[in-house]
C-alpha positions in Angstrom: 137.1 95.0 92.5 137.0 97.9 95.0 138.1 100.3 92.3 135.3 99.2 90.0 132.8 99.5 92.8 134.0 103.0 93.6 133.8 104.0 89.9 130.3 102.5 89.6 129.1 104.3 92.7 130.6 107.6 91.4 129.1 107.2 88.0 125.6 106.5 89.4 125.8 109.3 92.0 126.9 112.0 89.5 124.3 110.8 87.0 121.5 110.7 89.6 122.4 114.2 90.8 122.4 115.5 87.3 119.2 113.7 86.4 117.4 115.1 89.5 118.6 118.6 88.9 117.5 118.7 85.3 114.1 117.1 86.1 113.5 119.6 88.9 114.3 122.6 86.8 112.3 121.3 83.9 109.2 120.7 86.2 109.5 124.3 87.5 109.5 125.5 83.9 106.6 123.3 83.0 104.6 124.4 86.0 105.3 128.1 85.2 104.1 127.8 81.6 101.2 125.4 82.0 99.7 126.9 85.3 98.3 124.8 88.2 95.3 123.2 86.5 97.2 121.8 83.4 100.2 120.9 85.6 97.8 119.0 87.8 96.4 117.0 84.9 99.9 116.2 83.7 101.1 115.2 87.2 98.0 113.1 87.7 98.4 111.1 84.5 102.1 110.5 85.3 101.2 109.4 88.8 98.6 106.9 87.6 101.1 105.3 85.3 103.8 105.3 88.0 101.5 103.3 90.3 101.0 100.6 87.7 104.6 100.5 86.6 105.3 98.0 89.4 103.1 95.5 87.6 105.2 95.8 84.5 108.3 94.9 86.4 106.8 92.8 89.2 110.1 92.6 91.1 111.8 90.7 88.3 114.7 93.1 87.7 116.4 92.7 91.2 116.0 88.9 90.9 117.7 88.9 87.4 120.5 91.2 88.7 121.1 88.6 91.5 120.9 85.6 89.2 123.2 87.0 86.5 125.7 88.2 89.1 125.8 84.6 90.4 125.8 82.9 87.0 127.1 85.3 84.4 127.7 82.6 81.9 123.9 81.8 81.9 122.9 85.4 81.0 121.6 84.4 77.5 119.4 81.6 78.9 118.2 83.6 81.8 117.1 86.6 79.7 115.3 84.6 77.1 113.3 82.7 79.7 112.6 85.9 81.6 111.2 87.6 78.6 108.4 85.0 78.4 107.1 86.6 81.7 108.2 90.1 81.1 106.4 90.8 77.8 102.9 89.9 79.2 103.5 91.9 82.3 104.3 95.0 80.2 100.9 94.8 78.6 99.1 93.9 81.8 100.6 97.0 83.5 99.6 99.2 80.6 96.0 98.0 80.4 95.5 98.2 84.2 96.7 101.8 84.1 94.3 102.7 81.3 91.5 100.6 82.6 91.7 102.0 86.2 91.6 105.5 84.7 88.4 104.7 82.8 86.8 102.9 85.8 87.5 105.9 88.1 85.5 108.1 85.7 88.2 110.5 84.7 87.5 112.8 81.8 88.7 112.1 78.3 91.7 114.5 78.5 93.2 112.5 81.4 92.3 109.2 79.8 94.0 110.2 76.6 97.1 111.3 78.5 97.3 108.0 80.4 97.1 106.2 77.1 100.4 107.9 76.2 102.0 107.9 79.7 101.3 104.1 79.8 103.6 103.7 76.8 106.2 105.6 78.8 105.6 103.0 81.5 106.3 100.2 79.0 109.5 101.8 77.8 110.8 102.6 81.3 110.2 99.0 82.4 112.1 97.7 79.4 115.2 99.8 79.9 115.0 99.2 83.7 115.2 95.4 82.9 118.0 95.9 80.3 120.0 98.0 82.7 119.5 95.3 85.3 121.1 92.8 83.0 124.1 95.1 82.7 124.2 95.6 86.5 124.5 91.8 86.9 127.7 92.1 84.9 128.8 95.1 87.0 128.4 97.5 84.0 126.9 100.7 85.5 128.5 103.3 83.4 126.0 102.8 80.5 123.1 103.2 82.9 124.6 106.4 84.3 124.9 107.8 80.8 121.4 106.8 80.0 119.9 108.3 83.2 121.5 111.7 82.5 121.1 111.8 78.7 117.5 110.5 78.8 116.4 113.2 81.3 118.3 115.8 79.3 116.5 114.9 76.1 113.2 115.0 77.9 114.0 118.4 79.2 115.2 119.8 75.9 112.3 118.4 73.9 109.8 119.5 76.6 111.3 123.0 76.8 111.0 123.4 73.1 107.4 122.3 73.2 106.7 124.7 76.1 108.3 127.5 74.2 106.8 126.9 70.8 103.5 125.2 71.4 102.5 124.2 75.0 100.5 121.0 74.9 100.1 118.2 77.5 100.0 115.5 74.8 103.2 116.8 73.3 104.8 117.0 76.7 104.2 113.3 77.2 105.9 112.7 73.9 108.9 114.5 75.5 108.8 111.8 78.2 108.7 109.1 75.6 111.7 110.6 73.8 113.8 110.3 77.0 112.6 106.8 77.8 113.2 105.7 74.2 116.7 107.0 74.4 117.4 104.7 77.4 115.8 101.7 75.6 117.9 102.2 72.5 121.1 102.7 74.5 120.6 99.7 76.8 119.4 97.4 74.0 122.3 98.3 71.7 124.8 97.4 74.3 123.1 94.1 75.0 122.9 93.3 71.2 126.7 94.0 70.8 127.5 91.8 73.8 125.0 88.9 73.4 123.5 89.2 69.9 119.9 89.6 68.6 118.8 86.2 69.8 118.9 87.5 73.4 115.4 89.0 72.7 113.8 85.8 71.5 111.7 84.4 74.5 111.9 80.7 75.5 109.0 79.1 77.4 110.2 77.3 80.5 107.4 76.7 83.0 109.7 75.6 85.8 111.8 78.7 85.5 108.6 80.9 85.3 107.4 79.4 88.7 110.9 80.0 90.2 111.0 83.6 88.9 107.6 84.7 90.1 108.1 83.1 93.5 111.5 84.9 93.9 110.2 88.2 92.6 107.0 88.3 94.7 108.6 89.9 97.8 110.3 92.6 95.7 107.0 93.1 93.9 105.0 93.6 97.1 107.5 96.0 98.4 107.5 98.0 95.2 103.7 98.0 95.1 103.5 99.4 98.6 106.0 102.1 97.8 104.3 103.2 94.6 100.8 103.3 96.2 101.7 105.3 99.3 103.9 107.6 97.1 101.3 108.5 94.5 97.8 107.6 95.8 97.5 111.0 97.5 97.5 112.6 94.0 94.6 110.3 92.9 92.6 111.2 96.1 93.2 114.9 95.6 91.9 114.7 92.0 88.7 112.9 93.1 88.0 114.9 96.3 89.1 118.2 94.8 90.2 119.3 91.3 93.1 119.4 88.9 94.3 122.8 90.1 94.7 121.3 93.6 96.7 118.5 92.2 99.0 121.0 90.5 99.5 122.9 93.7 100.2 119.7 95.6 102.5 118.4 92.9 104.8 121.4 93.2 105.2 120.9 96.9 105.7 117.2 96.3 108.5 117.9 93.8 110.3 120.3 96.1 110.1 117.8 98.9 111.2 114.6 97.1 113.8 116.3 95.0 116.2 115.7 97.9 115.5 112.0 98.4 118.4 111.0 96.2 120.9 112.4 98.7 121.0 109.4 101.0 121.0 106.8 98.2 124.8 106.8 97.5 125.5 106.6 101.2 123.1 103.7 101.7 124.6 101.9 98.7 127.9 101.9 100.5 126.3 101.2 103.9 124.3 98.0 103.0 127.3 95.7 102.2 129.1 97.1 105.3 126.1 96.2 107.5 125.8 92.8 105.9 129.4 92.0 106.7 129.0 92.9 110.3 125.6 91.2 111.1 127.0 87.9 112.3 130.6 88.8 113.1 130.8 92.0 115.1 127.7 93.3 116.9 129.6 96.1 118.6 130.9 97.6 115.3 127.5 97.0 113.8 126.0 99.2 116.5 128.6 101.9 115.9 128.1 101.8 112.1 124.3 102.0 112.4 124.5 104.9 115.0 126.9 106.7 112.7 124.6 106.3 109.8 121.6 107.7 111.8 123.8 110.6 112.8 124.6 111.2 109.2 121.0 111.2 108.1 120.1 113.7 110.9 123.0 116.0 109.9 121.8 115.8 106.3 118.0 116.1 106.7 117.9 118.9 109.3 119.1 121.9 107.3 117.0 120.7 104.3 113.8 120.5 106.3 114.2 123.7 108.3 115.7 125.6 105.4 112.9 124.8 103.0 110.3 125.5 105.7 111.9 128.9 106.1 111.9 129.9 102.5 108.7 127.9 101.4 106.7 131.1 100.5 109.5 132.3 98.3 110.7 129.2 96.5 107.2 128.1 95.3 107.0 131.4 93.5 109.8 130.2 91.2 106.9 128.4 89.4 104.8 131.6 89.3 102.6 133.6 91.5 99.7 131.2 90.9 101.5 128.7 93.1 101.5 130.7 96.3 99.0 128.3 97.8 101.6 125.6 97.6 103.7 127.2 100.4 101.6 126.0 103.3 101.5 122.5 101.9 105.3 122.5 101.4 105.7 123.8 105.0 104.1 120.6 106.3 105.2 118.1 103.6 108.9 118.9 103.9 108.9 117.4 107.4 108.4 113.9 106.0 112.1 114.0 105.1 113.0 113.4 108.7 111.3 109.9 108.9 112.2 109.1 105.3 115.9 109.8 105.7 116.1 108.1 109.1 114.4 105.0 107.7 117.0 104.5 105.0 119.6 103.0 107.5 116.9 101.0 109.3 115.7 99.5 106.0 119.3 98.6 105.1 119.8 97.0 108.5 116.7 94.9 108.3 117.5 93.7 104.8 121.1 92.9 105.7 119.8 90.9 108.6 117.5 88.9 106.2 114.4 90.5 107.7 113.0 91.6 104.3 109.6 90.2 105.3 109.5 92.5 108.4 110.4 95.5 106.3 107.8 94.6 103.6 105.1 94.2 106.3 105.9 97.6 107.7 105.6 99.1 104.2 102.3 97.4 103.7 101.0 98.8 107.0 102.3 102.2 106.0 100.4 102.0 102.7 97.1 101.0 104.3 97.4 103.8 106.9 98.3 106.4 104.2 95.2 105.5 102.2 92.9 105.7 105.2 94.4 109.0 106.4 94.1 110.5 102.9 90.4 109.5 102.7 89.8 111.1 106.1 92.0 114.2 105.9 91.7 115.5 102.3 87.9 116.2 102.5 88.5 118.1 105.8 91.9 119.8 105.3 92.2 120.0 101.5 95.6 119.4 100.0 97.3 120.0 103.4 95.4 116.9 104.5 97.5 114.8 102.1 100.7 116.3 103.6 99.4 115.5 107.1 98.7 111.9 106.0 102.2 111.5 104.5 103.8 112.9 107.7 101.9 110.6 110.0 102.2 107.4 107.9 106.0 107.9 107.2 106.6 108.7 110.9 104.9 105.5 111.9 106.9 103.6 109.3 110.1 104.9 110.9 109.0 104.1 114.4 107.9 100.6 113.5 111.3 100.0 111.8 113.2 101.4 114.8 111.3 99.0 117.1 113.0 96.1 115.4 116.5 97.5 115.5 117.4 96.2 119.0 116.3 92.7 117.8 119.1 92.9 115.3 121.7 95.0 117.2 121.6 93.5 120.7 123.7 96.3 122.1 121.7 99.1 120.6 120.6 101.9 122.9 118.0 104.5 122.1 119.6 107.2 124.4 122.5 108.1 122.0 120.1 108.5 119.1 117.7 110.6 121.2 120.6 112.8 122.3 121.9 113.3 118.8 118.4 114.1 117.6 117.9 116.8 120.2 121.3 118.5 119.6 121.2 118.3 115.8 117.5 119.3 115.5 118.2 122.0 118.1 121.0 123.3 115.9 118.5 123.4 113.0 116.0 125.4 115.1 118.6 127.9 116.0 119.5 128.2 112.3 115.9 128.8 111.3 115.3 131.4 114.1 118.3 133.4 112.8 117.0 133.0 109.3 113.5 134.2 110.3 115.0 137.3 111.9 117.0 138.2 108.8 114.9 137.1 105.8 112.7 140.2 105.7 115.8 142.4 105.8 118.2 140.8 103.4 116.0 138.5 101.3 115.7 134.7 101.1 118.7 134.1 98.8 121.1 136.1 101.0 119.9 134.3 104.1 120.7 130.8 102.8 124.5 131.0 103.3 124.1 132.7 106.7 121.8 129.8 107.8 124.4 127.3 106.6 127.2 129.0 108.6 124.9 129.2 111.6 124.0 125.5 111.4 127.6 124.3 111.1 128.7 126.6 114.0 125.9 125.1 116.2 127.0 121.6 115.3 130.6 122.4 116.4 129.4 124.0 119.6 127.2 121.0 120.5 130.0 118.6 119.6 127.8 117.0 116.9 130.5 117.5 114.3 134.3 117.7 114.6 137.3 118.5 112.4 137.8 114.8 111.8 134.3 114.6 110.5 135.2 117.1 107.8 138.3 115.1 106.9 136.2 111.9 106.7 133.7 113.7 104.5 136.5 114.9 102.2 138.0 111.4 102.0 134.5 109.9 101.2 134.0 112.3 98.4 
């Protein structure tokens, strides 16, 4: 069992890293060819579809994963009954995405793009659901292959389009090609395992009521996340213009490209916390403190490093993106509260306090919307970065407030001490980098900053030789 879990985690981690790397490089190429205005239109259309993708799933996938894991012999029956709900939700999500675009008064070019990105929304929701069925049977290798190959196909098709005939409509077809790859791959595995009848819906009103009730908390959480993750793009498009969306989109991509890093760690942390909740509060406290230490160690060099080289890295997308640098210099700091909130969210979920976490996410969403409305007209695209930083920081602090209610022995002092020493090491690193970057260039300064950061961690006692051994063992 543990061997299978380790293999599944390894497959998903490697696939996720590969997928994110390909997606990031592809977006840089797209931004360089299409320039800020066209990139902004593309980013906006995708963002609108992403917001409404939660309607197409409505939290059903995690419920189905749980139910199939509990009752694998009932897979056929569960899927056929679920599809009765799933199919209507796909079309509701699509029409809401298109309808909202029309009601918000966007021009015909953006509306036509959303018509196509909405189809990507449908395809993504389908393969997400199919992979969920496979996850319920502990089959994650297929999903790993699909994640990587789908993104690779999107990048290859998109790169050919950008090289031969740059067009936003054709670039959306590249997205569809990647999504369709995942649908074909996941459905073919299900057909071989369960047969074609798996896709024939069965109407069962009792099951529908159960499913929607069970999925609602997941749906609310997903809606909150999607809204506060993408609503800033919509506000920038309405208060400013498509060029501004393109400039902000590049800073956004640089910032959130690193969000996958804590996910594998959290996947391993969650069951560990769950097992300690009721049995060993002392070890629970140690495990949680260690996870916060890990998030600080991981996020600090990313935040300060990207802050240091922001004016240089945005130019990888072309000189026309130089105005993205000040936005990235602010937005990158959201990684501190985002990374630190991962262990807190896992702890609250493990302690069966999902409603608390969902409420916090809802408050974060509302605050983010209000701050975007206030800040963007006054501060431009940096206003969206300020709104994100404030709202995510509040989300972290609200979650941290509830930690002592779960871990009775939890003390804030060790976390504060670690934060001061680790962030202090990052500040020393960035000061050294600042002194050297004009003399040796930003690429050469990166390894020097890494060495300086690690040396500071050793001097402050924030990392030891045993920590390196543990890291090597974990890998």
